[in-house]
VMD Tcl script that draws the C-alpha trace (Angstrom):
set ca {
  {78.49 82.45 188.66}
  {77.76 86.15 188.73}
  {80.32 88.80 189.52}
  {80.17 92.48 190.13}
  {81.11 94.95 187.46}
  {84.72 95.50 186.53}
  {86.46 97.62 183.95}
  {88.18 96.35 180.86}
  {91.94 96.01 180.95}
  {92.65 99.25 179.13}
  {92.69 102.42 181.28}
  {89.68 104.63 180.71}
  {89.91 107.12 183.53}
  {91.27 110.06 181.50}
  {88.67 109.76 178.77}
  {85.96 109.10 181.34}
  {86.67 112.35 183.12}
  {87.04 114.26 179.88}
  {83.70 113.11 178.48}
  {81.82 112.46 181.71}
  {78.79 114.42 180.55}
  {78.68 112.82 177.15}
  {74.87 112.77 177.24}
  {74.47 116.54 177.06}
  {74.02 117.65 173.47}
  {75.45 121.12 174.00}
  {78.90 119.56 174.30}
  {78.73 117.99 170.84}
  {79.87 119.58 167.64}
  {77.65 119.30 164.58}
  {80.08 116.87 162.97}
  {80.13 114.61 166.02}
  {76.31 114.65 166.18}
  {76.08 113.53 162.56}
  {78.64 110.83 163.21}
  {76.68 109.58 166.23}
  {73.39 109.81 164.27}
  {74.96 107.58 161.62}
  {76.34 105.20 164.25}
  {72.98 105.01 166.03}
  {71.51 103.39 162.93}
  {73.42 100.21 163.72}
  {72.45 100.08 167.36}
  {69.09 101.80 167.82}
  {67.18 101.43 164.56}
  {67.94 97.94 163.34}
  {64.82 96.51 164.97}
  {62.42 99.18 163.76}
  {64.02 99.17 160.31}
  {63.55 95.44 159.70}
  {59.87 95.33 160.63}
  {58.82 95.36 156.91}
  {60.16 91.79 156.74}
  {57.24 90.34 158.68}
  {54.44 92.90 159.25}
  {52.12 92.01 156.37}
  {52.59 88.27 156.92}
  {51.53 88.57 160.57}
  {48.68 90.90 159.60}
  {47.27 88.55 156.93}
  {48.70 85.08 157.72}
  {46.06 83.48 155.43}
  {46.14 86.14 152.73}
  {44.21 89.40 152.25}
  {40.58 89.09 151.20}
  {40.28 92.32 149.21}
  {42.09 95.52 148.35}
  {40.24 97.47 151.04}
  {41.94 95.28 153.65}
  {45.39 96.16 152.30}
  {44.63 99.90 152.09}
  {43.17 99.90 155.62}
  {46.15 98.01 157.06}
  {48.59 100.40 155.36}
  {46.69 103.41 156.70}
  {46.93 101.97 160.21}
  {50.67 101.39 159.74}
  {51.25 104.95 158.52}
  {49.44 106.59 161.43}
  {50.86 104.16 163.98}
  {54.37 105.14 162.86}
  {53.41 108.81 163.02}
  {51.71 108.74 166.42}
  {53.95 106.33 168.34}
  {57.61 106.48 167.18}
  {57.54 110.03 165.80}
  {55.13 111.94 168.03}
  {55.17 110.04 171.32}
  {58.78 108.89 171.51}
  {60.89 111.18 169.31}
  {59.12 114.41 170.25}
  {57.98 113.73 173.84}
  {59.35 110.66 175.62}
  {62.98 111.27 174.61}
  {62.74 114.65 176.37}
  {62.11 112.78 179.63}
  {65.63 111.36 179.62}
  {67.63 111.59 182.81}
  {70.71 113.47 181.59}
  {70.88 111.31 178.50}
  {69.83 108.06 180.18}
  {66.67 106.33 178.97}
  {64.49 103.40 179.92}
  {61.94 102.68 182.61}
  {64.42 103.02 185.47}
  {65.58 106.41 184.17}
  {61.98 107.58 184.47}
  {61.81 106.02 187.93}
  {64.95 107.92 188.96}
  {63.39 111.20 187.90}
  {60.28 110.42 189.93}
  {62.35 109.43 192.98}
  {64.12 112.79 192.92}
  {60.94 114.81 192.62}
  {58.88 112.80 195.09}
  {59.73 110.61 198.06}
  {58.69 107.32 196.45}
  {61.82 105.21 196.94}
  {61.02 102.07 198.92}
  {64.41 101.83 200.67}
  {64.70 105.10 202.63}
  {68.48 105.53 202.51}
  {68.55 109.09 201.18}
  {70.13 111.84 203.26}
  {69.45 115.53 202.88}
  {73.08 116.07 201.80}
  {72.36 113.87 198.78}
  {69.94 116.48 197.50}
  {72.80 119.00 197.38}
  {74.58 117.08 194.61}
  {75.07 119.03 191.41}
  {73.41 116.18 189.49}
  {70.48 115.89 191.90}
  {68.37 118.33 189.91}
  {64.71 118.72 190.65}
  {62.06 121.41 190.40}
  {60.05 122.99 193.18}
  {56.32 122.63 193.65}
  {53.74 125.33 194.11}
  {52.10 124.40 197.40}
  {48.50 124.35 196.19}
  {49.16 123.08 192.68}
  {47.69 119.88 191.29}
  {51.18 118.38 191.01}
  {51.86 119.10 194.70}
  {48.63 117.37 195.69}
  {49.51 114.31 193.62}
  {53.00 114.27 195.15}
  {51.67 114.42 198.73}
  {49.12 111.69 198.02}
  {51.75 109.31 196.59}
  {54.17 109.99 199.45}
  {51.44 109.34 202.02}
  {50.47 105.93 200.62}
  {52.97 103.05 200.63}
  {50.68 101.16 198.28}
  {51.14 103.85 195.61}
  {54.93 103.67 195.95}
  {54.88 99.89 195.55}
  {52.59 100.09 192.55}
  {54.97 102.50 190.79}
  {57.90 100.18 191.50}
  {55.96 97.15 190.29}
  {55.03 99.04 187.12}
  {58.72 99.79 186.51}
  {59.69 96.15 187.12}
  {57.00 94.94 184.71}
  {58.29 97.27 182.00}
  {61.88 96.19 182.63}
  {61.09 92.47 182.60}
  {59.09 92.85 179.38}
  {61.99 94.74 177.82}
  {64.22 91.78 178.64}
  {61.66 89.50 176.99}
  {61.74 91.82 173.98}
  {65.52 91.35 173.82}
  {64.96 87.60 173.50}
  {62.23 87.71 170.87}
  {63.72 90.36 168.58}
  {66.62 88.20 167.31}
  {64.23 85.31 166.82}
  {61.65 87.05 164.64}
  {64.15 89.23 162.74}
  {66.60 86.50 161.81}
  {63.94 83.88 161.01}
  {62.08 86.36 158.79}
  {65.21 87.23 156.84}
  {66.58 83.71 156.48}
  {63.13 82.39 155.55}
  {63.41 84.24 152.23}
  {65.76 81.56 150.96}
  {62.84 79.15 150.62}
  {61.22 81.38 148.01}
  {63.85 80.70 145.33}
  {65.11 77.33 146.59}
  {62.06 75.16 147.07}
  {63.98 72.14 148.41}
  {65.11 73.98 151.54}
  {63.42 72.53 154.60}
  {62.16 74.68 157.45}
  {64.61 72.90 159.80}
  {67.49 74.21 157.70}
  {66.16 77.74 158.11}
  {66.01 77.23 161.86}
  {69.57 75.84 162.01}
  {70.94 78.74 159.96}
  {69.05 81.19 162.17}
  {70.46 79.61 165.33}
  {74.01 79.82 163.91}
  {73.51 83.52 163.11}
  {72.12 84.21 166.60}
  {75.11 82.51 168.23}
  {77.45 84.64 166.12}
  {75.54 87.81 167.01}
  {75.74 87.27 170.75}
  {79.40 86.32 170.43}
  {80.12 89.78 168.99}
  {78.70 91.65 171.97}
  {81.94 91.76 173.93}
  {83.38 94.14 171.33}
  {80.89 96.77 172.52}
  {78.31 98.93 170.77}
  {80.92 101.50 169.73}
  {82.75 99.01 167.51}
  {79.64 97.02 166.63}
  {77.88 100.26 165.70}
  {80.56 101.08 163.15}
  {80.20 97.57 161.69}
  {76.39 97.58 161.68}
  {75.64 101.21 160.77}
  {76.52 100.91 157.04}
  {74.41 97.75 156.82}
  {71.32 99.51 158.20}
  {71.98 102.56 156.02}
  {72.12 100.40 152.88}
  {69.08 98.46 154.07}
  {66.95 101.56 154.61}
  {67.92 103.02 151.25}
  {67.15 99.68 149.57}
  {63.70 99.23 151.08}
  {62.89 102.87 150.37}
  {63.99 102.47 146.76}
  {62.09 99.19 146.35}
  {59.04 100.92 147.80}
  {59.24 103.69 145.21}
  {59.67 101.07 142.46}
  {56.54 99.16 143.52}
  {54.44 102.30 143.92}
  {55.31 103.37 140.37}
  {55.07 99.93 138.76}
  {52.24 98.22 140.70}
  {49.46 100.50 141.89}
  {50.07 104.12 142.84}
  {46.50 104.39 144.17}
  {47.90 102.89 147.37}
  {48.89 106.42 148.41}
  {45.28 107.16 149.31}
  {46.00 105.20 152.49}
  {47.45 108.45 153.86}
  {43.83 109.47 154.42}
  {42.70 108.34 157.91}
  {39.22 107.60 156.59}
  {40.46 104.15 155.55}
  {41.24 103.32 159.18}
  {37.60 103.94 160.02}
  {36.44 101.82 157.07}
  {38.81 99.00 158.09}
  {37.57 98.82 161.67}
  {33.87 99.59 161.23}
  {33.18 96.22 159.64}
  {33.58 94.67 163.09}
  {35.00 91.37 161.87}
  {37.04 89.41 164.43}
  {39.83 88.77 161.94}
  {40.12 92.51 161.25}
  {40.51 93.21 164.97}
  {43.00 90.41 165.61}
  {45.01 91.56 162.58}
  {45.93 94.62 164.66}
  {48.40 92.35 166.43}
  {50.31 92.07 163.16}
  {49.97 95.74 162.24}
  {51.45 96.86 165.56}
  {54.66 94.99 164.69}
  {55.39 97.97 162.44}
  {56.24 99.99 165.56}
  {58.29 97.33 167.34}
  {61.75 98.57 168.11}
  {60.37 101.94 169.16}
  {60.77 101.04 172.81}
  {64.50 100.54 172.16}
  {64.75 104.19 171.10}
  {64.37 105.28 174.69}
  {66.22 102.46 176.40}
  {69.25 102.87 174.12}
  {69.76 106.54 174.95}
  {72.61 105.55 177.27}
  {74.60 104.76 174.13}
  {73.86 107.91 172.11}
  {72.75 111.50 172.75}
  {69.11 112.41 172.21}
  {69.63 114.77 169.30}
  {71.58 112.23 167.26}
  {68.78 109.67 167.69}
  {66.17 112.25 166.66}
  {68.14 113.29 163.57}
  {68.57 109.71 162.38}
  {64.85 108.94 162.70}
  {63.35 112.06 161.14}
  {65.84 112.39 158.27}
  {66.21 108.76 157.20}
  {64.36 106.05 159.13}
  {60.82 107.46 159.08}
  {60.58 108.33 155.35}
  {62.22 105.06 154.29}
  {59.77 103.02 156.37}
  {56.77 104.86 154.91}
  {58.03 104.16 151.39}
  {58.76 100.50 152.20}
  {55.29 99.75 153.59}
  {53.57 101.71 150.83}
  {55.53 99.77 148.20}
  {54.63 96.38 149.70}
  {50.97 97.40 149.90}
  {51.06 98.53 146.27}
  {52.41 95.12 145.27}
  {49.79 93.29 147.37}
  {46.95 95.18 145.71}
  {47.70 93.14 142.59}
  {48.78 89.97 144.45}
  {46.47 89.48 147.44}
  {47.63 85.91 148.05}
  {51.34 86.83 148.41}
  {51.16 88.13 151.97}
  {53.20 85.26 153.39}
  {56.35 86.47 151.60}
  {55.22 89.99 150.79}
  {58.63 91.56 151.20}
  {60.62 89.06 149.11}
  {57.85 88.70 146.52}
  {57.87 92.45 145.91}
  {61.62 92.57 145.16}
  {62.62 92.81 141.47}
  {64.21 89.53 140.34}
  {67.50 91.12 139.29}
  {68.36 92.31 142.78}
  {66.73 89.50 144.78}
  {69.91 87.85 146.08}
  {71.75 91.09 146.94}
  {68.68 92.24 148.87}
  {68.47 88.84 150.58}
  {72.06 89.18 151.78}
  {71.48 92.72 153.03}
  {68.18 91.67 154.66}
  {69.91 88.86 156.55}
  {72.65 91.22 157.68}
  {70.06 93.83 158.70}
  {68.16 91.22 160.70}
  {71.33 90.53 162.64}
  {71.69 94.23 163.29}
  {68.03 94.45 164.35}
  {68.77 92.30 167.34}
  {71.51 94.69 168.46}
  {69.02 97.42 169.43}
  {67.19 95.36 172.03}
  {70.33 93.56 173.24}
  {71.97 96.93 173.93}
  {68.79 98.23 175.54}
  {68.54 95.14 177.74}
  {72.08 95.66 179.01}
  {71.38 99.31 179.82}
  {68.21 98.69 181.80}
  {69.71 95.75 183.71}
  {72.59 97.99 184.82}
  {70.06 100.61 185.95}
  {67.96 97.99 187.73}
  {71.01 96.68 189.59}
  {71.96 100.17 190.70}
  {68.44 100.62 192.12}
  {68.75 97.41 194.10}
  {66.39 95.49 191.83}
  {68.75 93.04 190.16}
  {71.40 90.63 191.50}
  {75.06 91.58 191.23}
  {76.23 90.84 187.70}
  {79.53 91.50 186.00}
  {79.45 94.65 183.88}
  {82.21 95.56 181.44}
  {82.62 99.00 179.94}
  {83.44 98.60 176.28}
  {84.26 102.17 175.26}
  {86.89 104.59 176.54}
  {84.79 107.55 175.39}
  {81.14 106.64 175.88}
  {80.51 105.40 179.41}
  {76.99 104.20 178.66}
  {78.24 101.45 176.36}
  {78.46 98.26 178.39}
  {78.57 94.49 178.09}
  {77.13 92.04 180.64}
  {78.59 88.57 179.90}
  {76.27 86.47 182.09}
  {73.09 88.14 180.84}
  {74.38 87.98 177.26}
  {74.73 84.19 177.36}
  {71.44 83.71 179.21}
  {69.67 85.75 176.52}
  {71.40 83.70 173.83}
  {70.24 80.38 175.30}
  {66.66 81.63 175.70}
  {66.71 83.08 172.19}
  {67.87 79.78 170.69}
  {65.20 77.93 172.67}
  {62.45 80.20 171.35}
  {63.79 80.01 167.78}
  {63.81 76.22 167.80}
  {60.59 75.85 169.79}
  {58.12 77.87 167.73}
  {56.55 76.24 164.73}
  {55.82 79.32 162.65}
  {56.58 83.02 162.38}
  {53.02 84.04 163.23}
  {53.30 82.68 166.77}
  {56.59 84.49 167.30}
  {54.94 87.68 166.06}
  {52.16 87.30 168.62}
  {54.69 86.85 171.41}
  {56.80 89.75 170.20}
  {53.85 92.12 170.01}
  {52.78 91.29 173.56}
  {56.20 92.15 175.02}
  {56.43 95.42 173.10}
  {52.95 96.60 174.06}
  {53.55 95.99 177.76}
  {56.66 98.16 177.61}
  {54.82 100.91 175.74}
  {51.91 100.92 178.20}
  {54.28 101.12 181.16}
  {56.10 104.03 179.50}
  {52.78 105.81 178.97}
  {51.76 105.55 182.64}
  {55.20 106.62 183.86}
  {55.22 109.54 181.43}
  {51.90 110.73 182.87}
  {53.58 110.90 186.29}
  {56.64 112.61 184.76}
  {54.45 115.25 183.14}
  {52.73 115.90 186.46}
  {55.56 115.69 188.98}
  {58.62 116.66 186.91}
  {57.43 118.89 184.10}
  {54.44 120.30 186.03}
  {52.29 120.25 182.91}
  {48.72 121.43 183.06}
  {46.36 118.54 183.65}
  {44.71 119.14 180.26}
  {47.99 118.40 178.41}
  {48.48 115.32 180.58}
  {45.03 114.04 179.63}
  {45.67 114.72 175.94}
  {48.95 112.79 176.02}
  {47.55 109.89 178.05}
  {44.34 109.61 176.01}
  {46.06 109.79 172.61}
  {48.69 107.22 173.63}
  {46.17 104.79 175.10}
  {43.87 105.29 172.12}
  {46.56 103.71 169.95}
  {48.04 101.18 172.38}
  {44.96 99.70 174.07}
  {43.33 98.44 170.84}
  {46.61 96.78 169.87}
  {46.89 95.35 173.38}
  {43.41 93.86 173.23}
  {44.22 92.31 169.85}
  {47.30 90.45 171.12}
  {45.40 89.22 174.17}
  {43.18 87.26 171.79}
  {46.29 85.29 170.87}
  {47.60 84.31 174.30}
  {47.29 80.64 173.40}
  {49.00 81.25 170.04}
  {52.39 82.36 171.33}
  {51.62 85.43 173.44}
  {52.15 83.40 176.62}
  {55.91 83.15 175.96}
  {56.88 86.75 176.81}
  {54.52 86.60 179.79}
  {56.36 83.54 181.10}
  {59.84 84.98 180.44}
  {58.95 88.37 181.88}
  {57.29 86.70 184.85}
  {60.50 84.87 185.71}
  {62.61 88.03 185.50}
  {59.98 89.99 187.44}
  {60.13 87.47 190.29}
  {63.94 87.69 190.33}
  {63.93 91.49 190.43}
  {61.10 91.89 192.94}
  {62.39 89.24 195.34}
  {65.93 90.66 195.19}
  {64.63 94.14 195.99}
  {62.38 92.73 198.71}
  {65.31 90.90 200.29}
  {67.49 94.03 200.22}
  {64.68 96.02 201.81}
  {64.29 93.51 204.63}
  {68.06 93.46 205.24}
  {68.08 97.25 205.38}
  {65.18 97.28 207.83}
  {66.98 94.69 209.97}
  {70.12 96.82 210.07}
  {68.10 99.93 210.91}
  {66.27 98.23 213.78}
  {69.35 96.46 215.16}
  {71.85 99.33 214.95}
  {73.48 100.32 218.24}
  {74.76 103.57 219.71}
  {78.41 104.44 220.13}
  {77.69 104.93 223.83}
  {76.84 101.22 224.08}
  {79.94 100.22 222.13}
  {82.23 102.41 224.21}
  {80.59 101.20 227.41}
  {81.57 97.64 226.57}
  {85.26 98.52 226.93}
  {85.77 97.92 230.68}
  {83.71 94.71 230.76}
  {85.28 93.12 227.70}
  {88.79 94.48 227.94}
  {88.37 96.06 224.50}
  {91.77 96.96 223.06}
  {92.99 98.80 219.94}
  {95.31 97.02 217.53}
  {97.47 98.70 214.85}
  {95.86 99.30 211.46}
  {92.68 100.65 209.93}
  {89.41 98.75 209.87}
  {86.90 99.53 207.11}
  {83.50 98.31 208.33}
  {81.04 98.11 205.42}
  {77.38 98.78 206.12}
  {74.18 99.81 204.37}
  {73.57 102.47 207.02}
  {74.59 106.08 206.66}
  {73.70 106.64 210.34}
  {74.30 104.62 213.50}
  {76.64 101.73 214.24}
  {75.82 98.53 212.30}
  {74.91 95.35 214.12}
  {77.85 93.46 212.58}
  {80.29 95.74 214.41}
  {78.75 95.08 217.81}
  {78.58 91.37 216.93}
  {82.27 91.46 215.99}
  {83.61 93.17 219.13}
  {81.37 91.08 221.39}
  {83.03 87.90 220.10}
  {86.49 89.38 219.56}
  {87.01 92.34 221.95}
  {89.59 94.16 219.86}
  {89.27 96.84 217.23}
  {91.74 98.64 215.00}
  {93.39 101.89 215.97}
  {91.26 103.62 213.33}
  {87.74 102.48 212.44}
  {85.89 103.79 209.40}
  {82.26 102.83 208.80}
  {81.87 102.73 205.01}
  {78.42 103.03 203.45}
  {78.29 102.42 199.68}
  {74.95 103.51 198.28}
  {73.34 104.30 194.96}
  {71.31 107.44 194.43}
  {68.52 108.09 191.90}
  {70.89 110.13 189.71}
  {72.72 109.19 186.53}
  {76.13 110.02 188.01}
  {77.84 111.44 191.08}
  {80.85 113.66 190.24}
  {84.14 112.34 191.59}
  {84.68 115.45 193.73}
  {81.32 114.78 195.44}
  {81.65 111.01 195.71}
  {82.81 110.67 199.34}
  {81.30 112.26 202.43}
  {83.20 111.98 205.72}
  {82.35 112.78 209.35}
  {83.74 111.92 212.75}
  {82.08 109.62 215.27}
  {82.66 110.45 218.92}
  {85.67 112.29 220.41}
  {88.88 112.67 218.40}
  {90.80 110.20 220.53}
  {88.51 107.39 219.41}
  {89.62 107.82 215.78}
  {86.30 106.62 214.43}
  {84.86 108.00 211.23}
  {81.99 107.46 208.86}
  {82.42 107.61 205.08}
  {79.54 107.47 202.63}
  {80.49 106.58 199.04}
  {77.75 107.64 196.64}
  {77.20 106.39 193.10}
  {74.75 107.01 190.29}
  {73.36 104.25 188.11}
  {75.70 105.19 185.25}
  {78.88 105.40 187.31}
  {81.95 103.27 186.85}
  {83.21 101.09 189.66}
  {86.88 101.56 190.32}
  {89.31 98.91 191.39}
  {90.02 98.44 195.08}
  {93.22 100.54 195.16}
  {91.51 103.45 193.46}
  {88.49 103.33 195.77}
  {90.67 103.00 198.85}
  {92.97 105.84 197.82}
  {90.08 108.22 197.17}
  {88.51 107.25 200.47}
  {91.68 108.08 202.39}
  {92.17 111.30 200.42}
  {88.72 112.37 201.58}
  {89.48 111.31 205.15}
  {92.75 113.24 205.26}
  {91.07 116.34 203.85}
  {88.37 116.09 206.48}
  {90.97 115.81 209.26}
  {92.75 118.91 207.97}
  {89.50 120.88 207.92}
  {88.40 119.49 211.26}
  {91.64 120.51 212.93}
  {90.73 124.13 212.26}
  {87.49 123.91 214.25}
  {86.23 122.61 217.55}
  {83.60 119.92 218.07}
  {83.59 116.15 217.87}
  {80.08 114.76 217.65}
  {78.54 112.30 215.25}
  {76.44 114.88 213.47}
  {74.25 114.47 210.45}
  {76.53 116.65 208.35}
  {79.41 115.39 206.31}
  {82.46 116.95 204.76}
  {83.31 116.41 201.11}
  {85.99 117.90 198.91}
  {84.35 121.23 198.35}
  {82.80 121.84 201.77}
  {84.14 124.43 204.22}
  {85.26 123.64 207.76}
  {82.19 125.32 209.20}
  {79.86 123.07 207.19}
  {81.64 119.90 208.24}
  {80.85 120.33 211.93}
  {77.33 121.62 211.89}
  {75.25 119.71 214.48}
  {71.68 118.72 213.76}
  {70.06 115.36 214.42}
  {72.11 112.99 216.59}
  {72.85 109.44 215.53}
  {72.23 107.52 218.72}
  {75.35 108.98 220.39}
  {74.98 110.18 223.96}
  {78.26 111.99 224.58}
  {77.43 112.43 228.24}
  {78.08 108.75 228.87}
  {80.99 108.31 226.47}
  {84.32 108.07 228.24}
  {87.45 107.81 226.15}
  {89.27 105.93 228.87}
  {86.74 103.12 228.71}
  {88.49 101.93 225.56}
  {92.08 100.92 226.10}
  {93.78 102.85 223.33}
  {97.17 101.84 222.00}
  {97.99 105.34 220.71}
  {98.70 108.64 222.37}
  {96.26 111.50 222.21}
  {96.96 113.84 219.34}
  {96.51 117.50 219.78}
  {96.58 118.89 216.26}
  {95.58 117.94 212.74}
  {99.19 117.31 211.73}
  {99.67 114.80 214.54}
  {96.46 113.02 213.66}
  {97.38 112.87 209.97}
  {100.73 111.38 210.87}
  {99.00 108.84 213.09}
  {96.52 107.94 210.34}
  {99.35 107.38 207.85}
  {101.14 105.10 210.32}
  {97.94 103.10 210.84}
  {97.46 102.84 207.10}
  {101.00 101.55 206.69}
  {100.26 98.97 209.40}
  {97.51 97.50 207.23}
  {93.93 98.01 206.08}
  {91.33 95.34 206.86}
  {87.93 95.26 205.15}
  {85.22 93.99 207.49}
  {82.04 92.80 205.77}
  {78.93 91.18 207.11}
  {78.20 87.70 205.79}
  {74.50 87.83 206.54}
  {72.22 84.82 206.25}
  {68.62 85.97 205.83}
  {65.88 83.81 207.31}
  {62.19 84.33 207.98}
  {60.57 84.03 211.35}
  {58.45 81.00 212.13}
  {55.23 83.04 212.01}
  {55.95 84.50 208.56}
  {53.55 84.04 205.68}
  {54.08 81.32 203.08}
  {54.86 83.90 200.39}
  {57.54 85.47 202.56}
  {59.11 82.09 203.37}
  {59.28 81.13 199.69}
  {60.63 84.53 198.67}
  {63.33 84.80 201.36}
  {64.27 81.23 202.30}
  {64.36 79.87 198.78}
  {64.41 82.42 195.95}
  {66.44 85.17 197.64}
  {68.79 82.63 199.23}
  {69.34 80.98 195.84}
  {70.03 84.32 194.14}
  {72.56 85.27 196.82}
  {74.23 81.90 196.43}
  {74.77 82.15 192.67}
  {76.02 85.74 192.68}
  {79.31 86.91 194.09}
  {79.65 88.39 197.56}
  {79.93 92.09 198.24}
  {83.71 91.74 198.55}
  {83.91 91.55 194.76}
  {82.44 95.04 194.44}
  {85.83 96.66 194.94}
  {88.04 93.61 194.36}
  {89.02 93.29 198.01}
  {91.98 90.88 198.30}
  {91.29 87.83 200.44}
  {94.22 88.54 202.76}
  {92.62 91.91 203.67}
  {89.06 90.61 204.05}
  {87.32 89.73 207.29}
  {83.78 88.32 207.08}
  {81.54 88.62 210.12}
  {78.73 86.06 210.08}
  {75.28 86.84 211.38}
  {71.72 85.65 210.93}
  {69.07 88.17 209.98}
  {65.49 87.21 210.85}
  {62.92 89.19 208.91}
}
mol new
graphics top color blue
foreach p $ca { graphics top sphere $p radius 0.5 }
foreach p [lrange $ca 0 end-1] q [lrange $ca 1 end] { graphics top cylinder $p $q radius 0.2 }
display resetview
């Protein structure tokens, strides 16, 4: 059902290399920034921009009691927009991007680079030498250094950070399901105002048809969709801003006194339960803000900031102020506040634009969901899904077919299942607030461990953020039985999938680490098994960057023959946004030269493209041949901890530090019956390697069945034997990662007891 990511049919390599660092604003001209700011309207701001459709209805579902309620609610909206989207996200959180990448996993990547908090310990010290592996140093006795040491010393703290990230990610996925529902239903519902005979079921059917059409457009990519949607959002924002000015001038201009925060105090001091629970509706004015950060993979930071401050923010303030001005004279019109406040002459044009804008609103969270799922998969927290890259210029713009259709089905189910818009609003607010709270806690760690801010500034940020978000959070909790349970259920399902998948990968890694064998043991098997070398090159895939994997020993024990050249290939993801092509492959030799055994580590960032098999294989052999050329200039032949990549010198490639279970004193080359002569120089070895490559390349993968031991806990048995096994069954095997042809694939079966 699920497949690994592949590229689109058109070639994108040249553009990819040319614009590899697209996320860095210094590489953009002013004209391109303005173009991207305009285009971001259709992808990033649709959700936030359409909030005026439903905020006042969800705030006062039974109508406003007096004018003070309307003024107080507007004041809360104004300062919520100022404190959360503008101050917290635009000015602070967007600065925490990881080279242009946003979302909870981008924050997690930053933390993993600055502190040793990654659960799967597959990092090597050479990984820290990457040009993209940027991190700051700590002053030994600083507060940040103490926090770092405490987190690194406690496994519980590491797990809690990961769980926090998974909660934020799963809630963001739930947000991607609820946004199309509430936006489209709110817009289409306006048709009932002028056509009384329209039944609510018709509204639902029309909404479902629009949602199906929206998700069907996703394969065109956000670059093309952005050009289609951006003018719609631009017209929409100008319309609601203009309508707001019209209502302020023609209804009640005294509404502008809501800009005084004193009305927030007056609104809340009355202590009425309905005033407090109405906060759940008011906070919908800031929904879509979380997509600002998650959608950074699609656009540079500065373009997103320009679009918000110049256009989105002022238009939203005018729109809400205009609706409030209208409601001051029509307190019982809250159910259709937006459509009721529209002048009759432009009602139908605004309805058409509102419906189109609601479609666009869903694009922000759909794009954000795709981005964070790709990041989660790269961190080993999501099953292998097919990822398509939809733009030749902007590598962050992706499309995930399987997730797209799953989201569509869930979105249709929610749209048809809820009875009224108020319940959907409750559910929507719950998902958004969870994401915001997770971002706040992660940002506190970022400010401490990455930015090294003084603890006073950290307290100010944390306190001011929680001061806004916790009251809203408490308000939506009052409505768990009125729709708020839906995002909790959806997010809970995705959280279980992500956590169990990561848990299963961790246990497999630990199994490989504990069951790895030394080359001395492998070589020593030669005389007893009659181990022979056959023509060709064997690529043995493993999660280990050190030691010989258990599948290799299992293979030669059952079939005592190995290829003339053996390369242990470790494909791993690092907590960086990208690994430059010239630093992708690291190569080292295992054992004496006559054994012709090598190790190659292929490193990827969470933004990186996956190449097709031929491309991957060619680059691997290019790195191997370069290593052999460099190695021929020096002496030494041990399995050291150091690797050689494109830019490394011969001296660096043979530096000996920690040994990888290789005892050269007991290794005898003659113990393996070799089919090739001993080569004396690099040229001879290169010629031999080319002949072996011409003879054929075989990809050897482990087909591992994971099972729990009989004394395992019930939770572990359910997680591994059922959930993890099911997830592995419905997703493609590792062979799909690089499109390995079946005729070149050799699966080695083994059972892993954890």
